[in-house]
Structure formats: C-alpha cells, structure tokens
C-alpha positions in Angstrom: 0.2 -1.7 -11.1 4.0 -1.3 -11.7 5.9 -2.2 -15.4 8.3 -1.2 -17.9 7.1 0.9 -20.5 8.9 0.5 -24.0 9.6 4.3 -25.3 11.8 3.5 -28.1 15.6 2.4 -27.6 14.6 1.6 -23.9 12.0 1.4 -21.3 11.0 3.7 -18.4 9.5 2.6 -14.9 6.3 3.4 -14.6 3.2 3.2 -11.9 -0.3 3.4 -12.8 -3.3 2.5 -10.4 -5.5 2.2 -13.3 -9.2 2.2 -12.8 -11.8 4.8 -14.1 -11.2 7.8 -11.6 -9.9 11.0 -13.1 -6.3 10.7 -13.9 -3.4 12.7 -12.2 0.0 12.5 -13.9 2.9 13.5 -11.6 6.6 14.3 -13.1 9.7 14.2 -11.4 12.6 17.0 -11.1 15.7 16.4 -11.9 17.2 16.7 -8.4 15.2 13.1 -7.9 13.0 10.5 -8.9 9.4 9.7 -8.9 9.3 8.9 -5.1 9.5 12.3 -4.4 5.5 11.9 -5.1 5.1 9.5 -2.3 3.3 11.6 0.1 1.2 13.3 -2.7 0.5 9.7 -4.1 -0.6 8.4 -0.5 -3.4 11.7 0.0 -4.6 11.2 -3.5 -5.1 7.4 -3.7 -8.7 6.3 -3.9 -9.6 9.6 -5.3 -7.7 9.7 -8.9 -5.7 7.4 -11.1 -2.6 8.2 -10.4 0.6 7.9 -12.9 4.3 8.5 -12.4 7.2 7.1 -13.9 11.1 7.6 -13.8 12.8 9.6 -16.5 15.3 7.5 -18.7 18.3 7.3 -16.2 16.6 8.3 -13.0 15.4 5.9 -10.2 14.2 2.5 -11.4 14.5 3.2 -15.0 16.7 2.0 -17.8 19.8 4.6 -18.6 19.5 6.2 -21.8 21.6 4.6 -24.9 21.7 8.0 -26.7 20.1 11.0 -26.9 16.3 11.2 -25.9 13.6 13.6 -25.6 11.7 13.9 -22.1 8.5 15.1 -24.2 8.6 12.3 -26.7 9.0 9.8 -23.9 5.9 11.3 -22.0 4.0 11.2 -24.9 4.8 7.4 -25.2 3.8 6.5 -21.7 0.4 8.4 -21.8 0.1 6.6 -25.1 0.9 3.0 -23.8 -1.2 3.4 -20.5 -4.3 4.9 -22.6 -4.2 8.1 -20.8 -7.3 10.5 -21.6 -7.0 14.1 -20.9 -5.4 14.5 -17.4 -4.5 16.7 -14.5 -0.6 17.0 -14.3 1.7 17.9 -11.1 5.4 18.7 -12.5 8.3 19.8 -10.3 11.1 21.6 -11.7 12.1 19.4 -14.9 8.7 17.7 -14.5 6.9 20.8 -14.8 8.9 21.8 -17.5 7.6 18.6 -19.4 3.8 19.4 -18.2 4.5 22.8 -19.9 6.0 21.4 -23.2 3.1 19.0 -23.6 0.6 21.5 -22.8 1.6 23.8 -25.7 2.3 20.9 -28.2 -0.9 18.9 -27.3 -3.0 21.1 -25.3 -6.1 18.3 -25.3 -4.2 16.1 -23.5 -3.8 18.5 -20.3 -6.6 19.7 -18.3 -4.9 21.5 -15.6 -1.4 21.9 -14.2 0.2 22.6 -11.0 3.8 23.5 -12.0 6.1 23.5 -8.4 9.2 25.6 -9.3 9.2 24.3 -13.0 12.3 23.9 -15.3 10.8 25.9 -18.2 12.7 25.0 -21.7 14.6 28.1 -22.8 14.4 30.0 -19.8 17.4 31.4 -18.0 19.9 29.1 -16.3 19.9 30.0 -12.9 23.2 30.9 -11.4 23.7 32.0 -8.0 26.9 34.4 -6.8 29.5 32.2 -5.2 28.3 29.4 -7.2 31.6 26.6 -8.4 31.2 24.5 -11.2 29.6 21.3 -10.7 32.0 19.0 -9.5 32.6 15.3 -11.2 33.0 13.8 -7.5 29.9 12.3 -6.6 30.0 13.2 -3.1 31.1 16.8 -3.8 28.3 17.1 -6.4 25.9 15.6 -3.7 27.1 18.4 -1.4 26.6 20.9 -4.2 23.1 20.1 -4.7 22.3 20.1 -1.0 23.7 23.9 -0.8 21.7 24.8 -3.9 18.6 23.4 -3.4 17.6 22.2 -0.1 17.7 25.6 1.7 14.8 24.2 3.8 17.2 21.8 5.6 19.2 18.5 5.0 16.1 16.1 5.5 17.0 12.4 4.8 14.6 11.9 2.1 15.6 15.2 0.5 19.4 14.0 0.5 18.3 10.4 -0.8 16.6 12.3 -3.8 19.8 14.4 -4.8 21.6 11.6 -4.3 19.1 9.1 -6.9 19.6 11.9 -9.3 23.8 11.7 -9.2 24.1 9.0 -11.7 22.4 10.7 -14.5 24.0 14.2 -14.1 27.5 12.6 -14.0 26.9 9.9 -16.4 24.6 11.0 -19.2 23.7 14.4 -18.7 24.5 15.2 -22.3 21.9 12.6 -23.7 18.8 15.1 -22.9 17.3 16.2 -26.3 16.2 19.9 -26.5 12.3 19.8 -26.2 11.6 23.2 -27.2 11.3 27.0 -25.9 8.4 27.0 -23.9 9.9 30.4 -22.3 9.3 32.3 -25.6 5.5 30.7 -25.6 4.0 31.1 -22.6 1.6 33.6 -23.5 0.1 30.9 -25.5 -0.6 28.4 -22.8 -4.5 27.6 -22.3 -4.5 25.4 -19.5 -5.7 26.2 -16.2 -2.5 26.6 -14.5 -1.0 27.0 -10.9 2.7 28.0 -10.2 3.9 26.9 -6.4 7.2 28.5 -5.2 9.0 27.9 -2.1 9.8 31.0 -0.1 13.3 29.1 0.6 13.9 28.7 -3.3 17.5 29.1 -4.8 17.3 32.9 -5.4 18.5 32.9 -9.2 15.5 30.3 -9.6 12.8 32.7 -8.6 12.5 35.7 -11.0 11.8 33.0 -14.1 9.1 31.4 -11.8 7.5 34.9 -11.2 7.7 35.9 -14.5 6.4 32.4 -16.0 3.1 32.9 -13.9 2.9 36.6 -14.6 3.0 35.7 -18.4 0.8 32.4 -18.6 -2.9 33.5 -19.0 -4.8 33.1 -15.7 -2.0 31.5 -13.8 -1.8 31.8 -9.9 1.2 32.3 -8.3 1.2 30.6 -5.0 4.2 30.9 -2.1 4.7 28.0 -0.3 6.0 28.9 3.4 9.1 26.6 4.6 9.6 24.8 1.0 12.5 25.0 -1.1 12.7 23.0 -4.5 11.5 19.7 -3.3 7.8 21.1 -2.9 6.5 17.9 -3.3 8.3 16.9 0.0 7.8 19.9 1.8 4.5 20.6 1.4 2.7 18.0 -0.1 -0.9 18.9 1.0 -0.3 22.2 -1.1 -0.1 20.4 -4.1 -2.8 18.1 -3.2 -5.0 21.0 -2.2 -4.2 22.7 -5.9 -4.9 19.6 -7.7 -8.3 19.8 -6.2 -9.2 23.0 -7.1 -8.0 22.7 -10.4 -10.3 19.2 -10.5 -13.1 20.8 -8.9 -13.8 18.9 -6.1 -13.0 21.6 -3.6 -9.9 20.2 -1.9 -8.1 23.0 -0.5 
C-alpha cells in the first residue's frame, strides 16, 4: 500500500505492506531515495511487514516548506502507520536516523542494520582533492559518482544520485539538527551490526569503524566490492544480517 503521510507542514510518500508479520523499516541515504531498497524489498517480501518512505524533498515526497527534523518525521510515520517495535535497516543518512531513534526511544527499535551510517555529530568526511560542491546539477552528479560510487557507474546508482540532487541544491539548508549520537554511542542498547563496503569513500571509513567499536555489542561486517550504495551492491548481505537480528537464521 502506498500513501502520503502528514508529517506536519508537509507530507511524505510511504509504502507499507501491512499485515501481522514482524515489521522491518528501511531508511534511505542522502545520496538516493527509498528505491535503493528495491532489491532488499523483493527478497523480504512475504517474510516481514515492510515499511519505507522518502524523506521530504527526496523521491516521491513533497519538498520541505521550512526546517524539519528527520527524526520527528520518522516518529510521525511510525505513529501514523501504527508500527510497533521493529527492525531497522538504514543506509548512510537513514542509518543516522535509526541511531537517533534508538537513543531517543530504544523500545521502538528491536535491532539495527547500519549500512555505512551517517551519524549525527560525527566528523564530516573530506578526502584530499575534494572540490567544493558545485551548484551545476551535472557537475554535482559527477562529484557524487566520484565520491560515493567507487564500485562502478551502475545506472541504478547514477539514478539514485540524480534523484538526490534537487534536495541538496534546493533545500539542503532545511535539515534541522537531530542531535549528537556520536557522543552517545556507548549508550546504544539496541542489537546492531554495521556494514562497511571495502570500496567506501576513504574519509568516511574511520567514523564507521569507531562507531562499530563504541556501540556495545555491535559487529562490523566488511562487504566486498561495495561502496556507499550497500543496499544495491549487496542486498543479500543486508537480508542476511536482518535475518540474524530477527532470529530466523537467514544468514
């Protein structure tokens, strides 16, 4: 079921398979939209209640009309869909939102698969030779490919990057500060696994490695031949780790 969900001063597009199966919430990165989960969604269909949505200004959601909190929007989506305690898989920006929720309301998060999470308060990645972000959409796209798609110029990856351009060039300043999970990682009580591609952007790697070390009980899993687009590059790994967290043995 697809629907628009009121999140206050705006709405977001969401998809929910419904039913009584154990829920899994999929949160997309800032370099794409919820379609990044298509390969994972196909593998999990019929085994879990699946929920995903596009953050304001991404994919099929409305543009933001002012500053907004991704964490508050996540809470509203879960409330509107009446989602109880769930497993979460979040990539980059989405992984950061899952962590923020696990710290704010741990009872809502049964477990987390954090794919190269963008953690609130963490050091901003900056590789040698990085140029300032271009305001030209075509150049901005190529900058994204060079920085985040080190495993290759797959058409699906390029389309994900292209879909994020309107947000970052039009409304990037509307994101509110959702906190500082980086300083509180030792307080995370949720069972977690952190996936890190071996072709990840070099400056992004240290924060992920440190996060896996500081989150109690977190496992760090290196994903071969994967970059920042883990759900597209290695959907089987994401499904296996969700299965391990849910206890159904899908590894």
